[in-house]
C-alpha positions as a Python dict, from the first residue, in 0.01 Angstrom:
ca = {
    (1, 'X'): (0, 0, 0),
    (2, 'X'): (150, -349, -29),
    (3, 'X'): (260, -503, 300),
    (4, 'X'): (71, -260, 522),
    (5, 'X'): (-23, -523, 781),
    (6, 'X'): (185, -571, 1093),
    (7, 'X'): (180, -947, 1037),
    (8, 'X'): (370, -890, 711),
    (9, 'X'): (679, -817, 922),
    (10, 'X'): (671, -1126, 1141),
    (11, 'X'): (916, -1415, 1140),
    (12, 'X'): (984, -1715, 1362),
    (13, 'X'): (1283, -1689, 1593),
    (14, 'X'): (1391, -1962, 1836),
    (15, 'X'): (1446, -1803, 2174),
    (16, 'X'): (1792, -1957, 2209),
    (17, 'X'): (1916, -1739, 1921),
    (18, 'X'): (1861, -1418, 2120),
    (19, 'X'): (2213, -1321, 2226),
    (20, 'X'): (2241, -1267, 2601),
    (21, 'X'): (2596, -1133, 2604),
    (22, 'X'): (2844, -985, 2358),
    (23, 'X'): (3127, -1176, 2198),
    (24, 'X'): (3463, -1131, 2366),
    (25, 'X'): (3608, -1012, 2033),
    (26, 'X'): (3345, -779, 1886),
    (27, 'X'): (3462, -795, 1525),
    (28, 'X'): (3441, -1176, 1519),
    (29, 'X'): (3062, -1159, 1487),
    (30, 'X'): (2901, -1302, 1178),
    (31, 'X'): (2802, -1061, 903),
    (32, 'X'): (2525, -1138, 657),
    (33, 'X'): (2592, -943, 337),
    (34, 'X'): (2287, -854, 127),
    (35, 'X'): (2336, -731, -228),
    (36, 'X'): (2013, -559, -329),
    (37, 'X'): (2082, -550, -703),
    (38, 'X'): (2111, -924, -747),
    (39, 'X'): (1929, -1018, -423),
    (40, 'X'): (2224, -1237, -325),
    (41, 'X'): (2333, -1329, 28),
    (42, 'X'): (2684, -1397, 156),
    (43, 'X'): (2801, -1521, 494),
    (44, 'X'): (3104, -1334, 629),
    (45, 'X'): (3249, -1201, 954),
    (46, 'X'): (3250, -839, 1057),
    (47, 'X'): (3628, -794, 1038),
    (48, 'X'): (3587, -851, 661),
    (49, 'X'): (3383, -530, 628),
    (50, 'X'): (3668, -335, 457),
    (51, 'X'): (3653, -576, 162),
    (52, 'X'): (3306, -437, 76),
    (53, 'X'): (3392, -68, 107),
    (54, 'X'): (3614, 158, -99),
    (55, 'X'): (3788, 492, -105),
    (56, 'X'): (3533, 774, -110),
    (57, 'X'): (3275, 588, 101),
    (58, 'X'): (3156, 754, 422),
    (59, 'X'): (3048, 569, 735),
    (60, 'X'): (2803, 763, 954),
    (61, 'X'): (2808, 658, 1321),
    (62, 'X'): (2590, 757, 1615),
    (63, 'X'): (2814, 867, 1903),
    (64, 'X'): (2546, 872, 2173),
    (65, 'X'): (2637, 719, 2507),
    (66, 'X'): (2398, 523, 2728),
    (67, 'X'): (2354, 677, 3072),
    (68, 'X'): (2273, 477, 3389),
    (69, 'X'): (1910, 571, 3337),
    (70, 'X'): (1740, 294, 3539),
    (71, 'X'): (1685, 385, 3903),
    (72, 'X'): (1540, 153, 4167),
    (73, 'X'): (1415, 299, 4495),
    (74, 'X'): (1133, 289, 4746),
    (75, 'X'): (825, 508, 4784),
    (76, 'X'): (870, 730, 5090),
    (77, 'X'): (669, 603, 5386),
    (78, 'X'): (584, 272, 5218),
    (79, 'X'): (763, -56, 5166),
    (80, 'X'): (695, -45, 4792),
    (81, 'X'): (966, -66, 4524),
    (82, 'X'): (960, 199, 4252),
    (83, 'X'): (1146, 208, 3923),
    (84, 'X'): (1233, 518, 3723),
    (85, 'X'): (1368, 526, 3368),
    (86, 'X'): (1518, 862, 3272),
    (87, 'X'): (1415, 969, 2923),
    (88, 'X'): (1548, 1323, 2886),
    (89, 'X'): (1649, 1623, 3090),
    (90, 'X'): (1417, 1922, 3052),
    (91, 'X'): (1537, 2280, 3025),
    (92, 'X'): (1428, 2351, 3383),
    (93, 'X'): (1648, 2070, 3521),
    (94, 'X'): (1369, 1818, 3574),
    (95, 'X'): (1365, 1481, 3399),
    (96, 'X'): (1095, 1327, 3184),
    (97, 'X'): (1069, 975, 3320),
    (98, 'X'): (887, 644, 3275),
    (99, 'X'): (786, 481, 3603),
    (100, 'X'): (667, 157, 3762),
    (101, 'X'): (422, 98, 3924),
    (102, 'X'): (238, 380, 3747),
    (103, 'X'): (-80, 366, 3955),
    (104, 'X'): (113, 437, 4277),
    (105, 'X'): (345, 705, 4142),
    (106, 'X'): (120, 1010, 4122),
    (107, 'X'): (199, 1379, 4153),
    (108, 'X'): (358, 1463, 4485),
    (109, 'X'): (492, 1115, 4558),
    (110, 'X'): (854, 1095, 4674),
    (111, 'X'): (1093, 810, 4594),
    (112, 'X'): (1401, 743, 4807),
    (113, 'X'): (1715, 634, 4622),
    (114, 'X'): (2023, 493, 4793),
    (115, 'X'): (2350, 328, 4691),
    (116, 'X'): (2615, 298, 4962),
    (117, 'X'): (2676, 645, 5100),
    (118, 'X'): (2496, 817, 4811),
    (119, 'X'): (2134, 920, 4864),
    (120, 'X'): (1880, 1119, 4667),
    (121, 'X'): (1509, 1195, 4670),
    (122, 'X'): (1299, 1196, 4353),
    (123, 'X'): (980, 1402, 4359),
    (124, 'X'): (707, 1351, 4098),
    (125, 'X'): (598, 1702, 4007),
    (126, 'X'): (367, 1635, 3714),
    (127, 'X'): (247, 1402, 3440),
    (128, 'X'): (260, 1490, 3070),
    (129, 'X'): (15, 1389, 2797),
    (130, 'X'): (212, 1073, 2723),
    (131, 'X'): (181, 959, 3084),
    (132, 'X'): (549, 1023, 3157),
    (133, 'X'): (634, 1169, 3498),
    (134, 'X'): (817, 1499, 3538),
    (135, 'X'): (1064, 1437, 3820),
    (136, 'X'): (1303, 1657, 4017),
    (137, 'X'): (1597, 1509, 4206),
    (138, 'X'): (1733, 1640, 4535),
    (139, 'X'): (2064, 1535, 4694),
    (140, 'X'): (2346, 1672, 4907),
    (141, 'X'): (2557, 1710, 4594),
    (142, 'X'): (2511, 1740, 4218),
    (143, 'X'): (2276, 1465, 4098),
    (144, 'X'): (2484, 1413, 3782),
    (145, 'X'): (2783, 1320, 3997),
    (146, 'X'): (2600, 1052, 4193),
    (147, 'X'): (2386, 913, 3908),
    (148, 'X'): (2653, 654, 3810),
    (149, 'X'): (2629, 513, 4165),
    (150, 'X'): (2251, 529, 4194),
    (151, 'X'): (2160, 413, 3843),
    (152, 'X'): (2205, 113, 3619),
    (153, 'X'): (2248, 81, 3244),
    (154, 'X'): (1898, -8, 3116),
    (155, 'X'): (1929, -325, 2910),
    (156, 'X'): (1657, -426, 2661),
    (157, 'X'): (1385, -651, 2808),
    (158, 'X'): (1495, -954, 2604),
    (159, 'X'): (1841, -952, 2769),
    (160, 'X'): (1797, -1138, 3096),
    (161, 'X'): (2162, -1149, 3202),
    (162, 'X'): (2327, -850, 3364),
    (163, 'X'): (2646, -721, 3204),
    (164, 'X'): (2969, -766, 3397),
    (165, 'X'): (3094, -429, 3269),
    (166, 'X'): (2858, -143, 3170),
    (167, 'X'): (3090, -61, 2878),
    (168, 'X'): (2981, -387, 2717),
    (169, 'X'): (2657, -206, 2631),
    (170, 'X'): (2836, 89, 2468),
    (171, 'X'): (3006, 138, 2133),
    (172, 'X'): (3379, 204, 2157),
    (173, 'X'): (3319, 554, 2016),
    (174, 'X'): (3031, 653, 2248),
    (175, 'X'): (3098, 1002, 2386),
    (176, 'X'): (2779, 1209, 2428),
    (177, 'X'): (2566, 1114, 2728),
    (178, 'X'): (2190, 1097, 2687),
    (179, 'X'): (2068, 759, 2558),
    (180, 'X'): (1841, 504, 2724),
    (181, 'X'): (1955, 240, 2473),
    (182, 'X'): (2266, 178, 2266),
    (183, 'X'): (2305, 212, 1886),
    (184, 'X'): (2385, -157, 1867),
    (185, 'X'): (2484, -172, 1500),
    (186, 'X'): (2808, -7, 1611),
    (187, 'X'): (2895, -275, 1867),
    (188, 'X'): (3099, -473, 1612),
    (189, 'X'): (3358, -202, 1545),
    (190, 'X'): (3707, -238, 1692),
    (191, 'X'): (4021, -24, 1660),
    (192, 'X'): (4162, -274, 1409),
    (193, 'X'): (3852, -248, 1187),
    (194, 'X'): (3872, 132, 1197),
    (195, 'X'): (4242, 116, 1110),
    (196, 'X'): (4172, -110, 811),
    (197, 'X'): (3901, 126, 687),
    (198, 'X'): (4129, 428, 722),
    (199, 'X'): (4400, 248, 524),
    (200, 'X'): (4175, 210, 219),
    (201, 'X'): (4043, 567, 239),
    (202, 'X'): (3700, 518, 394),
    (203, 'X'): (3594, 829, 589),
    (204, 'X'): (3403, 843, 917),
    (205, 'X'): (3167, 1107, 1051),
    (206, 'X'): (2953, 1122, 1362),
    (207, 'X'): (2599, 1229, 1433),
    (208, 'X'): (2415, 1206, 1765),
    (209, 'X'): (2070, 1062, 1830),
    (210, 'X'): (1974, 989, 2188),
    (211, 'X'): (1772, 669, 2174),
    (212, 'X'): (1459, 646, 2387),
    (213, 'X'): (1281, 334, 2514),
    (214, 'X'): (1024, 380, 2238),
    (215, 'X'): (1261, 182, 2019),
    (216, 'X'): (1156, -130, 2216),
    (217, 'X'): (785, -54, 2241),
    (218, 'X'): (578, -289, 2024),
    (219, 'X'): (365, -171, 1734),
    (220, 'X'): (5, -222, 1850),
    (221, 'X'): (-187, -136, 1531),
    (222, 'X'): (-246, -408, 1271),
    (223, 'X'): (-232, -147, 995),
    (224, 'X'): (123, -11, 1020),
    (225, 'X'): (10, 324, 878),
    (226, 'X'): (-184, 384, 1203),
    (227, 'X'): (128, 356, 1419),
    (228, 'X'): (263, 675, 1578),
    (229, 'X'): (642, 684, 1580),
    (230, 'X'): (828, 793, 1894),
    (231, 'X'): (1037, 1113, 1876),
    (232, 'X'): (1406, 1137, 1964),
    (233, 'X'): (1653, 1423, 1989),
    (234, 'X'): (1939, 1440, 1737),
    (235, 'X'): (2219, 1665, 1625),
    (236, 'X'): (2413, 1679, 1298),
    (237, 'X'): (2706, 1921, 1311),
    (238, 'X'): (2902, 2126, 1060),
    (239, 'X'): (3178, 1871, 1001),
    (240, 'X'): (2930, 1588, 943),
    (241, 'X'): (2726, 1797, 699),
    (242, 'X'): (3043, 1889, 508),
    (243, 'X'): (3158, 1526, 490),
    (244, 'X'): (2816, 1413, 368),
    (245, 'X'): (2796, 1677, 97),
    (246, 'X'): (3154, 1606, -11),
    (247, 'X'): (3081, 1234, -37),
    (248, 'X'): (2762, 1282, -237),
    (249, 'X'): (2920, 1530, -479),
    (250, 'X'): (3221, 1300, -525),
    (251, 'X'): (3012, 995, -609),
    (252, 'X'): (3088, 806, -288),
    (253, 'X'): (2842, 604, -85),
    (254, 'X'): (2686, 719, 243),
    (255, 'X'): (2668, 415, 470),
    (256, 'X'): (2454, 448, 780),
    (257, 'X'): (2571, 250, 1081),
    (258, 'X'): (2237, 156, 1229),
    (259, 'X'): (1876, 262, 1195),
    (260, 'X'): (1933, 566, 1421),
    (261, 'X'): (2195, 712, 1187),
    (262, 'X'): (1965, 634, 894),
    (263, 'X'): (1671, 822, 1051),
    (264, 'X'): (1885, 1127, 1123),
    (265, 'X'): (2024, 1141, 770),
    (266, 'X'): (1686, 1101, 605),
    (267, 'X'): (1540, 1362, 842),
    (268, 'X'): (1785, 1637, 747),
    (269, 'X'): (1859, 1581, 375),
    (270, 'X'): (1670, 1812, 141),
    (271, 'X'): (1500, 1740, -191),
    (272, 'X'): (1826, 1803, -378),
    (273, 'X'): (2026, 1566, -158),
    (274, 'X'): (2202, 1844, 34),
    (275, 'X'): (2278, 1829, 407),
    (276, 'X'): (2282, 2123, 649),
    (277, 'X'): (2375, 2125, 1018),
    (278, 'X'): (2068, 2082, 1235),
    (279, 'X'): (1962, 1986, 1589),
    (280, 'X'): (1608, 1895, 1683),
    (281, 'X'): (1360, 1613, 1716),
    (282, 'X'): (1277, 1344, 1467),
    (283, 'X'): (978, 1113, 1459),
    (284, 'X'): (1058, 993, 1107),
    (285, 'X'): (880, 666, 1035),
    (286, 'X'): (1036, 464, 753),
    (287, 'X'): (849, 172, 599),
    (288, 'X'): (825, 20, 247),
    (289, 'X'): (750, 285, -11),
    (290, 'X'): (981, 538, 153),
    (291, 'X'): (1214, 718, -89),
    (292, 'X'): (1571, 727, 40),
    (293, 'X'): (1763, 1044, -47),
    (294, 'X'): (2059, 1017, 190),
    (295, 'X'): (2149, 656, 261),
    (296, 'X'): (2311, 432, 0),
    (297, 'X'): (2392, 133, 224),
    (298, 'X'): (2355, 28, 586),
    (299, 'X'): (2519, -174, 860),
    (300, 'X'): (2262, -306, 1103),
    (301, 'X'): (2179, -585, 1347),
    (302, 'X'): (1884, -827, 1335),
    (303, 'X'): (1567, -675, 1474),
    (304, 'X'): (1260, -781, 1668),
    (305, 'X'): (974, -933, 1465),
    (306, 'X'): (686, -694, 1387),
    (307, 'X'): (900, -390, 1475),
    (308, 'X'): (945, -53, 1305),
    (309, 'X'): (1312, -148, 1261),
    (310, 'X'): (1224, -449, 1045),
    (311, 'X'): (1000, -214, 845),
    (312, 'X'): (1290, 29, 797),
    (313, 'X'): (1532, -231, 659),
    (314, 'X'): (1247, -368, 447),
    (315, 'X'): (1205, -21, 299),
    (316, 'X'): (1573, -21, 203),
    (317, 'X'): (1618, -378, 77),
    (318, 'X'): (1264, -500, 8),
    (319, 'X'): (1038, -684, 249),
    (320, 'X'): (1057, -1022, 76),
    (321, 'X'): (1437, -1010, 49),
    (322, 'X'): (1476, -907, 414),
    (323, 'X'): (1254, -1185, 545),
    (324, 'X'): (1435, -1438, 325),
    (325, 'X'): (1763, -1317, 472),
    (326, 'X'): (1624, -1341, 826),
    (327, 'X'): (1509, -1699, 763),
    (328, 'X'): (1855, -1789, 635),
    (329, 'X'): (2014, -1627, 939),
    (330, 'X'): (1792, -1842, 1162),
    (331, 'X'): (1892, -2156, 970),
    (332, 'X'): (2259, -2065, 1002),
    (333, 'X'): (2222, -2000, 1376),
    (334, 'X'): (2310, -1632, 1371),
    (335, 'X'): (2285, -1447, 1703),
    (336, 'X'): (1998, -1196, 1714),
    (337, 'X'): (1923, -850, 1857),
    (338, 'X'): (2146, -611, 2055),
    (339, 'X'): (2441, -839, 2133),
    (340, 'X'): (2389, -1042, 1816),
    (341, 'X'): (2546, -1058, 1472),
    (342, 'X'): (2543, -798, 1195),
    (343, 'X'): (2404, -739, 849),
    (344, 'X'): (2549, -531, 567),
    (345, 'X'): (2294, -408, 311),
    (346, 'X'): (2456, -291, -12),
}
């Protein structure tokens, strides 16, 4: 396979271009428009998105909501700080959790959590094959009710500033709790952009994929084919499946808002291009050579070098074209990563 080395997906990025906070007006972000057919690049702003869409197009958005999944406490009986990152709630009520420091947080260890008058105790009850801890939480009242006080929104490691308002790290349409990270391609949407899209007849539908921290974990294998993709839970409902099938049969374009929406769509579409409602887990790994059956275009942000996300957009637009676009974005001083600018791939 051509471009199977991890180094094929590297690019140089000055650190000062990593956005540390969102723009005050989300739709004022820059938008790099890539036309795959002619391999042309345009420089626009996100509020101009409706000019590139048309009646019959369908935008697919991920409505997951980031929970305050980062918990800081102290190991019971010791003056040692412990950090928990909630990954997912298990059927028995326990949480699968990443922890620091791992060597001290073994089975049976208790962690004390406190924020004002709210207190809870976390008990490590087991360790799964991935090294994640299985944790139960005990408090005087429902843990879900006190989690917003005890926890923090877990920002990506490259964002060093704290957010003044947790909603800054949410899309305006986030509604289903469960994510450890935000679907950042949707950050640029505002009510006025949605109104403009509705006016020209662009439809919207929503899927859910709860993003795990695996999205930030680096690829460690030089041959990208040796990388094992993380799995995430998703759901595509009846109304979304109907909208997708209606769009495809009517000749419209399915436009994924973000790599998470793209992975869901390509996970559920069948060989004939038909969508059915489905909930489950996806570990779909998309890299150059992948055959897209669902997605016709994509709205995305700029991604970390050497990441599976750069591989995904390279699969859609071509590795050489993507890296040329990234180099131009660097020259034009675009803002990168979660709070950064956007890209439209047509």
